[in-house]
N, C-alpha and C positions, 0 to 999 in steps of 0.2 A: 663761774668766770661771767662778767659781763662780755654783755651784746648789744653791738647796734644794729638797726635795722633801718634800710634805705629803698625806697621806692622811688625811683630816678624819673623824674618828666624834663622835658626839654625848658618846659618854664617854673615847676615847682619838684623839689625832691621832700618827700615825706620821710620825716625819723620815730624810729619808736627805739625802745630800749626793754633790757631786761637782763634778769640771771640765771645761767644754768641751775643755780641749784635751789632758786624756785621755781622754775618754766613756767614765768607770766610775763607776759610782754607786756608793756604801757607804750600809746601812743606820747610825742614829747613835743612834736615841734614840724613847722612846714620852714624849708626854705629857699627862698627864690634861688632860680639856677640864673645868675646874672654873669657866668663864666665860669671856665674849670677852675681857673687859679684861686680865685676867692671861694668857690665851691669847698674846695679840698683843704684850703686852711679854717674853713668853718669848720668841716669834719673832722680833721684834724684838732682842733680846741674842743668837740664836743668828746671827744676820744680822751685827752687828756683832762679833763675835768671831771669825769664819770668813771675814767679808770679803764676802759675796755681794752679787753684783748682780740673781740672777735668783729669784723662787719660782715653783715650780711648782705647783699644785695640782689634785688628781685630782677631776674630773667625773664621777660613777657615773652615768650615762647609760644610757636602761633598754637590754636587749640588742634589742628589735626593734623601739620605737616610740621612735626616736632623739631625734626633734622634740616628745617630750611630755614634759615634766617633772617628776620625781616627789618627793616629800618631801623629800626627801636632795639631788637638785638643785637643791630650791631655798634651802635651807636653806647649802649650800657655796657658792651665790651670792651669800647674805648677809654667808656668812665673808668670802670676797674685796673685797667691797665692804668692807667693815670693816679689812680688812687692809691692803688699797689707802689707803685714809685714814689708820690709824695708823701705816703705817711707809713715809715718803719718802727717794725715792732709791734703790728696788728695783723694778724691774718684777714684776708677778704678772701669771701667765697659767694658765689652763685646759691640762687636757690630760688626755684620755680615758682613765678607769683602768678600764675595762668586763675583768672577767675579772681583775685583779690580787689579788683576794685568795684565790682559786682558785689561782694562780701561788704567791702566799705561802705558803699551805698547802701545796704538792707541796716549796717550797723549804725549809720550815720540816722536814719531813720530812727530807729533805734531810742538814740540819743535824743532825738529832737524831740520825739512821743514822752518822753518817761522826763525829762529835764527843760524843754522847751526852747534849748537853746544850745548852741555849739562852741565848745572853745575854738577847737582845732579845725582845719579840713581833710577833707578827704585823702589827702594824699597822708596823710600821719596814720590814721585809721587803717589805710593798706599796709602802711609798713609793719602796722602793729601784727594783722593776719598775718603778713610773709614772717614776721618774726616767732608769731604764737604757732602756726604751722612746722617753720624750722624746730621748736622746741618738742613740740609734741612729735616728729620724726626721730630724733633723736634723744627723746630722754625714755625710752622703752629697754 
């Protein structure tokens, strides 16, 4: 099954993809967040192009107060509600993204050190980390 991962942000959305058969996530792109309707249309196009069956959206839970919604959690929940209404035939679910940005920064440092350049932004690597965690959790 093809899976898309989204790291939602107010300005940019990181996108990664992978297949449950292989369980490996790949960073794909960063989408500028210029409004919900255009954003959902772009994600729908990506899903159609890749044959995606599931979208995993990172949920930025608080580190110490998991049951308390912060401003971004509320915004991500609203985004997912709109995504579910705007894209039919694709399952959309949340996945805990705590520390994914921290890990993405470390990954970016490694990429820079080994290749000397970056082809994608931090948001795409954060989406990759979210999706890889999802695969790792459900592949057992």
